[in-house]
N, C-alpha and C positions, 0 to 999 in steps of 0.2 A: 590604416591607422595603427600605430604601435601602442602597446600597453604602457600606461604611465607607471611610475614607481608605486603608487597606491594600488593600481591594478595588479602589479606583480606580487605585492604583499599578500593579496587575496588569493591569486592563482596558485601560489606555491602549496596551498593546502589541498587543492582539488585532487592531485594524484595520491595524496596520503589517505584519502577516503576510499580509494578504489579497493584496497584490501578488505575494508569493511563490507563493501557490496559483494565482493567475490566470495566471501566466506558464508554467505547467507545459507546456502544449501547444507553446509557442514554443521551449522548451528540449529538446524531444523530437528525437532523431535523425531525419533525413528518412525513412529506411526505415520506422521505427516509426510516424512521423506519418502516412505514407501508408496503412499498414494500419489505423490507428485511424480515419482519415477515411473510407476506403473501406467499412469495416464498422460505422461509427457507434459506435465504442467510446468509453467514458467513463473518468473518473478511477476509478470503481469497478472497471472491468476492469483498470486499471493496478495497483490495490491487490492484486488476485488475483495478477498477474504478480510483484509484489515478494515475495509470500509463497512463491512457487515458486523463487526464486533460489537457495535452499540446495542444490538438486539432488535433494532428497528428494521422493518422491511424497507428496501429501497427499490425503486423502479429501475429498469435497465437504462432508461434515459438519465436518471439521476446518477447512476454509476458512470455512464459515459461522460457526463459533465464533470464529475469529481476526478476522474482519471485522465481527462483530456484526450479521449479516444472517440472514434465515430460510434454511432449507435450500432452499426453492424459488427464492429469489433467487440464492443461491450456484450452484445448478444452472443457472439461466438464464445467469449470467455466464460460467460454465465452458463452456456450450454455445456462446455467442457467440464466446468465445476459440478454441474448437475449430473453429468454422466459419471463423474468420479464419486458421486454420493456426498459431496461436501456442502452443497446448497440445495435448497428447495425453491422451486418456481411455482407461482400460482397466479391465476388471473385476478386482477384488481376487481373486487366486487362492485366498486363505484364506476369503473371504466374498463370494460371488457377488452379494450385494445392494449391496455397496459399490463405488463408482467411485473409482478413483485417478487423480489428475491430475498431470501434470508439464509443465514448460516444454520446448518442443521445442528440442533442442540447437542447431539452426541459428539460433535467435533469442536464445539466451542472451547472446551478446556485446553485441547492440544494447540489450537490456533492461538488462543490467548497466551499460552506458555511461550510459543514461538515469538509472538509480537513483543512480549515482555522481555525476552532475551535480546531481541534485536534493538529494542528501544533503550536498553539499559545505558549504553555509552552516551547517547544523546541526553537522557534524563540526568545522568551524573554531571555532565558538562553544564547543563542549564541550572542545576541545583546550586552551583557555586556562584552564580551571577546575581548581581543586585537586581531589584525589580526593574530598574531603568534599563540595565544592560540586557536583562531577559526579554523585555519588550522589544528592544532593538534587534536582538538576535532572532526572535520569532518573526518580526516584520521582515528581516532580511531573508530568512528561510522561506517565508511565504512568497516573497518577491522572486527568489530564485526558482521556486517551484513553478510559479506562473510562467516565468521566462523559459523554463525547460520544457514546457508542454509543446507538443507538435503543432 
């Protein structure tokens, strides 16, 4: 099935976003960049860190669901981040089979700085939208995110 004119109007923006995703490493604060390089961490590890910025502990199962990855993949990502000293893991006191994960407080400022830098273009774009357009944009972004999950 060939893309429609409306499809092509949307698709022409996708390649323009690739430069944004490719420069993530160069926008990373030096301290975080050094940890990522030394421990061979990837964008998937960064996605875990962004989920932990709220300050609430999340279970590995919750992280897997949010990221759209298998439980074993989420567990491996958390293990790598723990080895790098970026997150803490602890047994859930109410369910010993669950592992709770949190961002280590000493790394919160640098991770927050990085996420703020990376979010700035999106937040600027959304700030100029009407409430109705913003709701539509957020709904579209959520739908794209769901469809992009493996």
